[in-house]
C-alpha positions as CSV (number, residue, x, y, z in Angstrom):
1,M,196.8,97.8,59.7
2,E,199.8,99.7,58.1
3,I,202.6,98.0,59.8
4,T,205.4,96.2,58.1
5,F,208.6,93.7,59.1
6,G,210.8,96.6,59.4
7,D,208.7,98.6,61.9
8,I,209.3,96.2,64.4
9,Q,212.3,95.4,66.8
10,E,213.6,91.8,66.5
11,T,213.3,91.2,70.2
12,A,209.4,92.6,70.1
13,L,209.0,89.9,67.2
14,I,209.6,87.1,69.9
15,P,206.7,87.4,72.1
16,L,204.4,88.5,69.2
17,A,205.2,85.3,67.1
18,I,204.7,83.2,70.3
19,K,201.3,84.8,71.8
20,A,199.9,84.7,67.9
21,S,201.1,80.9,67.7
22,E,199.5,80.1,71.0
23,T,196.3,82.0,70.3
24,S,195.6,79.9,67.3
25,R,196.0,76.5,68.9
26,P,193.1,74.6,70.4
27,N,192.9,74.7,74.0
28,A,195.1,77.8,73.8
29,R,196.5,79.0,77.5
30,I,196.5,82.4,76.6
31,K,194.6,84.5,74.2
32,D,196.2,87.6,72.2
33,E,194.3,88.3,69.2
34,K,196.0,91.7,68.6
35,A,199.4,89.7,68.4
36,K,197.5,87.3,66.0
37,Q,196.4,90.2,63.9
38,I,199.9,91.9,63.8
39,I,201.7,88.7,62.9
40,E,199.2,87.9,60.0
41,A,199.7,91.7,58.6
42,L,203.2,91.3,58.6
43,E,202.9,88.4,56.1
44,V,206.4,86.9,56.8
45,D,207.7,83.8,58.5
46,V,208.5,84.4,62.1
47,S,208.6,80.9,62.9
48,K,212.4,81.3,63.9
49,F,211.2,83.4,66.8
50,D,208.7,80.8,68.1
51,P,211.2,77.6,69.2
52,F,209.6,75.2,71.9
53,M,211.2,76.5,75.0
54,S,210.8,80.1,74.5
55,H,207.4,79.4,73.6
56,E,206.7,77.7,76.5
57,G,208.6,80.5,78.3
58,V,206.7,83.2,77.4
59,V,203.2,81.6,77.8
60,A,204.6,81.0,81.4
61,R,205.6,84.4,81.9
62,T,202.1,85.7,80.5
63,I,200.2,83.6,82.9
64,M,202.6,84.5,86.0
65,F,202.5,88.1,85.4
66,Q,198.9,88.5,84.6
67,E,198.1,86.4,88.1
68,E,200.6,88.6,90.0
69,L,198.9,91.9,88.4
70,K,195.4,90.6,89.5
71,K,196.8,89.8,93.1
72,L,197.8,93.2,93.6
73,L,194.8,95.0,91.8
74,K,192.8,93.2,94.4
75,E,194.4,94.9,97.3
76,Y,194.8,98.3,95.3
77,P,192.0,98.4,92.9
78,D,192.4,102.1,92.1
79,A,196.3,101.8,91.4
80,L,198.0,103.8,88.5
81,C,199.6,100.9,86.5
82,I,202.5,101.4,84.0
83,N,203.6,98.8,81.4
84,L,207.3,100.4,81.0
85,G,208.7,99.0,77.8
86,C,205.4,97.7,76.5
87,G,206.2,97.0,72.9
88,F,203.1,95.4,71.7
89,D,202.0,94.1,75.1
90,D,198.4,94.2,75.9
91,K,198.1,93.5,79.5
92,F,195.7,96.2,80.4
93,S,192.7,93.9,78.6
94,Q,193.9,90.9,80.7
95,V,193.4,92.6,84.1
96,D,191.0,95.9,83.7
97,N,189.2,95.8,86.9
98,G,186.9,99.0,85.8
99,R,188.9,101.1,88.1
100,L,192.6,101.2,87.5
101,T,194.6,103.8,85.3
102,W,196.9,102.5,82.8
103,F,199.7,103.8,80.8
104,D,201.6,101.8,78.0
105,V,205.2,103.6,77.9
106,D,207.9,102.7,75.7
107,L,210.6,104.7,73.4
108,P,209.1,107.2,70.8
109,D,209.8,105.0,67.7
110,Q,208.1,102.0,69.4
111,I,205.2,104.1,70.4
112,A,204.8,105.3,67.1
113,V,204.6,101.5,65.5
114,R,202.3,100.6,68.4
115,R,199.6,103.5,67.4
116,K,199.6,101.8,64.0
117,V,197.5,98.7,65.6
118,Y,196.3,100.1,68.9
119,E,194.3,103.2,70.1
120,D,194.0,104.7,73.5
121,R,191.1,103.6,75.4
122,E,189.6,104.7,78.4
123,R,191.7,104.6,81.3
124,C,194.5,103.3,79.0
125,T,196.7,105.7,77.4
126,M,200.2,105.5,75.3
127,M,203.0,107.5,76.1
128,D,206.6,108.0,74.9
129,G,209.3,107.5,77.9
130,S,212.4,105.8,78.7
131,A,213.1,103.5,81.5
132,L,216.3,105.3,82.0
133,D,214.8,109.0,82.5
134,G,212.1,109.9,84.4
135,E,211.0,112.9,83.0
136,W,207.7,111.6,81.2
137,T,206.7,110.6,84.8
138,T,205.7,114.0,85.6
139,Q,202.9,114.0,83.4
140,L,201.3,111.1,85.0
141,P,198.4,111.5,87.6
142,K,199.2,111.1,91.2
143,S,198.1,107.9,92.9
144,D,198.4,106.5,96.3
145,M,199.8,103.2,94.9
146,N,201.8,102.7,91.6
147,I,202.5,99.4,89.8
148,I,205.2,99.1,87.2
149,V,205.5,96.1,85.0
150,M,209.0,95.5,83.2
151,E,208.4,92.2,81.1
152,G,211.3,91.6,78.6
153,V,213.0,94.7,79.4
154,L,215.6,94.7,82.0
155,E,217.5,91.6,80.8
156,Y,218.7,93.7,78.0
157,F,220.3,96.4,80.4
158,S,223.8,96.8,81.9
159,K,224.1,96.8,85.6
160,D,224.6,100.4,85.4
161,Q,221.4,100.9,83.5
162,V,219.6,98.7,85.8
163,K,220.5,100.8,88.9
164,T,219.6,104.0,86.8
165,C,216.0,102.6,86.2
166,L,215.5,101.6,89.6
167,N,216.7,105.1,91.0
168,M,214.5,106.9,88.5
169,L,211.4,104.5,89.7
170,C,212.0,105.4,93.3
171,D,212.8,109.1,92.7
172,S,209.6,109.3,90.6
173,F,206.8,107.4,92.6
174,D,206.6,107.9,96.4
175,H,205.0,104.3,96.6
176,G,204.9,101.5,94.1
177,Y,205.3,98.1,93.3
178,L,207.8,96.7,90.3
179,L,207.0,93.6,88.8
180,A,210.4,92.5,86.6
181,E,211.5,89.9,84.5
182,L,215.1,89.0,85.5
183,H,217.6,86.7,84.1
184,S,220.5,84.5,85.2
185,P,224.3,85.0,84.5
186,F,224.2,81.9,82.6
187,L,221.8,83.5,80.0
188,E,224.1,87.0,80.3
189,K,227.0,85.0,78.9
190,N,224.9,82.8,76.2
191,S,222.7,85.0,74.4
192,K,224.1,83.7,71.2
193,H,222.9,80.0,72.6
194,H,219.5,81.2,73.3
195,D,216.8,79.4,71.2
196,A,215.0,82.6,70.1
197,V,217.2,85.6,70.8
198,K,220.1,84.0,68.8
199,N,218.0,84.9,65.7
200,T,218.0,88.6,66.7
201,N,221.0,91.2,67.1
202,A,220.4,91.6,70.8
203,T,222.2,90.3,73.5
204,F,221.5,90.0,77.2
205,G,222.6,92.2,79.8
206,W,223.3,92.0,83.3
207,G,222.1,88.7,85.0
208,T,221.6,87.8,88.7
209,K,221.3,84.8,90.8
210,S,218.8,86.5,93.1
211,G,216.2,89.4,92.8
212,K,217.9,90.4,96.1
213,E,220.9,91.9,94.1
214,Y,218.8,94.6,93.1
215,L,218.8,95.9,96.5
216,E,222.3,96.7,96.4
217,L,221.6,99.1,93.7
218,E,218.4,100.9,95.2
219,P,218.4,100.6,99.1
220,R,214.8,101.9,99.1
221,L,213.5,98.8,97.3
222,K,212.0,95.8,99.3
223,F,212.1,92.3,98.0
224,V,208.8,90.7,97.9
225,S,209.2,87.6,96.0
226,E,210.7,85.9,93.2
227,T,209.3,82.8,91.1
228,S,211.0,80.9,88.5
229,Y,209.0,80.6,85.1
230,N,209.9,76.6,85.9
231,E,207.0,76.8,88.1
232,E,204.5,77.3,85.3
233,M,206.3,75.6,82.6
234,K,206.4,72.3,84.4
235,K,202.6,72.0,84.4
236,Y,202.3,71.5,80.6
237,S,205.3,69.2,79.2
238,I,208.0,66.7,79.9
239,P,210.9,69.0,78.6
240,G,209.2,71.7,81.1
241,K,209.4,69.1,83.9
242,L,213.1,68.4,83.1
243,M,214.0,72.1,83.1
244,A,212.7,72.5,86.5
245,I,215.1,69.7,87.3
246,F,218.1,70.4,85.5
247,G,217.8,73.9,84.5
248,K,216.2,75.3,87.9
249,N,218.6,78.1,88.4
250,I,219.0,79.1,84.4
251,N,215.2,80.0,83.6
252,N,213.9,83.7,83.9
253,R,212.0,84.5,87.0
254,L,209.4,87.0,87.9
255,A,210.4,89.0,90.7
256,V,208.0,91.6,92.8
257,F,209.8,94.5,94.8
258,N,208.0,97.5,96.7
259,W,209.0,100.9,97.9
């Protein structure tokens, strides 16, 4: 596996380090052997990217996105699924039903590094593409239903960039679902205090109190649901329970939209 520390954007190291760490634990709540292989191949200390609360948040969002995807795939088993801004994430192996068609999409430099550790699989293809430009969507097969996943992506976008992305998705796909990770205005103003992101050069973009604020940017969107990661995190630890009580409007959420 020819991959070096400099190949990977720092924000991509956070979920990688956490998934690898959780996979190594007894009674792991999520399993991601590929993340473990990548972290081991890097041969560097990534512990600063794996603090307790971020660890619990990434585990929670992994479980929640997986459950939401499986629920949608029961209704639309032949859907075209796109992991937009995929990084090193491998949702395909978590939810594959033997019928869906999957594309892992990211910027060319990220896909180039991803190809060092992943290969295209039957019904799962890597593709260069931007969340702000829909040109890549013309290469996709047509489908009656499209499911777009954006985990760990939109929170780094400005409000204008979020609007551009939402407009692009609705222009490019006749019908679809968007599963998006959203964050709060508090986090938008406090990137430097986030226990993992503070160790990178990244800063959070536009934060919202509710996913319904997205509807103002793209009128074709319909709001389906929104669930705080607290709902999953509180199942496992006292800090998670306390976060659900005292930080209920601060934690990130999984929001679902359709059009």
